[in-house]
N, C-alpha and C positions, 0 to 999 in steps of 0.2 A: 490332392495337394497341390496347394498355388505354386506355381513357377518361381522359386526364390532367385533365379537370375532377373527376372524381371525384364521388361521391354528394353529397346535400345537407349542409353542413354541413363541407365538405372542404376549403374555402378556406383554413383557416388555413395551410398549406404547411410549409416547412422553417424551422427557425430554426439557424444557425451562430455560436457563440459562440466567445471565444477559444481553447478547449479541446475543445468538444465540438459534435457535429452531432447535429441534433434531427430526425428525420423522424415522419409521420405515416402512420397504416395504419388503414384500417377493414375489419372482416371481416362480410360478410352471412352470419348463421348458416343462413336457409335454403336458400340456393342454393349456399352454400360458396364464394362469390366473395370476391376481396379487390381493394382498392383502396389504393395506395401512393404517396406522395409521392417526388419525384424522391431525397431522401437516402437513403431505403431502398433503391432500387436502387444507389445509390453505396457505401453500407455493405457490399452484398453483392457489389459487382463485376458487377452485371448490366445489359446494355442496358435502355433506357428502354422498349423494345417487348417485352420480356420477359413473357410471361403469367404472372401469380403465382398460384400454386395451394397449398394447406396441403402436400401434400408436398414441394413445392419449398423453402417456408420451413421446414419441419421439417429437412430435409437439411443444411441450414447449420449448424444447431445443433451444439455442440461433443458430441461422443458421450456425454459423462458428462451434458449437460444436456438431452439430446433426450427422453428418456421425460418428466422432468419438465415439459417445454414441452408437450408433447402433453397430459399429464393435466390441465395449467392451462388450456389450451384449451376442453377437454371440461368442465371442472369450470363456469367461466365462461359457457359456452354453456347450462348447464343451471341456475344459480343466479343470473348476472347481478352477482356480486360484484365491486367492484372489486380491481385487482391491481397488484401491483409484483414483477417478475421479474428478478432479476440474472442472468445467465448469459454464456456466450461463444458467439461464431458464428466460423465459419472461412469467410472470402470465397472466392471462385474461384480467387484466386491462391496459397490456402493460407495466408494470413495470419491469426492469431487476433485476434479484437477483444472487449474488455470491453464489454458491453452491458447496459442494462436498460430493460425495456419496463415501461410503466405506464399503465394507463385503466380503463374501466368499459364497462359494457353499457347500450343504450337497448332500451325495451320498445315493444311497440305498444299500441294504446288497449285493448286485450284482456290486457295483461300479460305476451304473449309475448317471448321474448328477441328482439329485431331484429338489432341490430348490436352488434358490439365493436369499441370503436376506443380510441385511445390514442396513445401516443409512443414510438419507440425512440430512445435515447439513447446514441451512441457515445462511451463514456468512454476510450478507449484511450489519446488524446494526453495527455488529463488524467493518466490514470495515468502514463505515461511521465514526463511534466514532474516528476509528484510524486516518482518514485521517483528521476528524477534530482537532485531536492532533498535527497532524504533521504540519498541516496548522497553529495552533496557535503558534506552536514552531517556524514557520519560520517568522510568523509577529513579534514575539519577538526578534528573531535575526534581523531581517531587521530594527526593530526599534534601536536595539543596534549599528548594523552596520551605520546607517543613524546619530546617535548620534556622532560617532567617525568622518565620513567623514565629518560633520559640525565643529567640532573641528579643524580637519586637514585645513579646509577650511581657518578658521579664522587666524590660524598660517601662512599659506602661504599669505593671505592678508595683514598681517603685515609684513610678512619678505620682499614681493616683492612691496607693494604699488598697489595692483591689487584689481580687484572687485570681488563678490563671483563666477561669471560665467568662469572667467578666472582660478580662483583658483582651480575649479573643472576640467577645462579641462586640468589643469598642472597634477593635479591627474592622470587624465584617460589617459595622454599621457604616463606617468612612467607605469604606469599599463599595458597597449598595449605593450609598447616597451619591457618590461621584462616578459610579460606573467605572472604578478602577479595580483591577485585579487585587485583590487580598497580598497575594505575595509582592506585588510592585510596591505597595505600600510599605510592607515590612522591610523590604529589603532596601527600600529609600531610607526610611528612618534609621536603620543600621548604620548606611553609610553616613548619613549626615552626623549621627551621633559619635561615628569613628573619626571623622573630620575634626570634629570640635573638641576631641579629647574629652568627652563626657558620657558617664554612663547614663543619664537622663538630663533633661534641659533643667535650668535653675527653678522653674517653676511650673505648677500646674496651667497656667496660662498659656506660659511658653510652649507647653508639650501640646496644648490645644490647639494653639496656631500653628506649630510644626505639622501636626496629623493632618490639618484642614488645607494647608498649603501643600503637602505631599500627595494627598488624596486629589484634590483639585489639579495638580501638575504646575503647580505656580512656584516650586521650590526649585531655583535653577542648581544645575551642578557646579559645583565649586564655591557656592554661597557659604558664606562663612556659618550661617545657623545662629539660632538661640545658644546664648551662653549664660 
């Protein structure tokens, strides 16, 4: 079973925050041996009595990240440069983890690279929560956009005497013609109508001009608009 005490200086151990688990590792360059804190084993899904080897470490790297990881280890063992390497690993259960390793090297009194040591941070949960937050924000934005589009469709239906499908097609046509987002046209139209205290412009021609100006970005905020 690996020495859980680790080499000198390994006592820092693991850190578990609200969204990330951080483990520590030390690699002895001369004899190619590894010491890892328990969080490293947990990250990979390995029993604590597993013997960690370089081949084993690299086997868990995502196929697209494996070669860069091997090259990084060789480079740091040669130069001792500090490193920060975001990558993915696939644990024993087949689950992908977004991780980053960072650290540096220590030298002997004669200047030879002795140890490569650092931290591995599992960012997966943090990324998942961030994705959920972004998704929730997107849903809220979509709901707000949909409400504006429905109001704009209603105004067009009243102004032109058309059905909902035709009203949406008209908004889409202006959007595509002027390369302006459909929801922006809808929101601007509703804002102008609210400022002018009208449900719809006084005539179809006025609505035509208003839609054209809004889609082309020529209707200034604060302009009274057609009445």
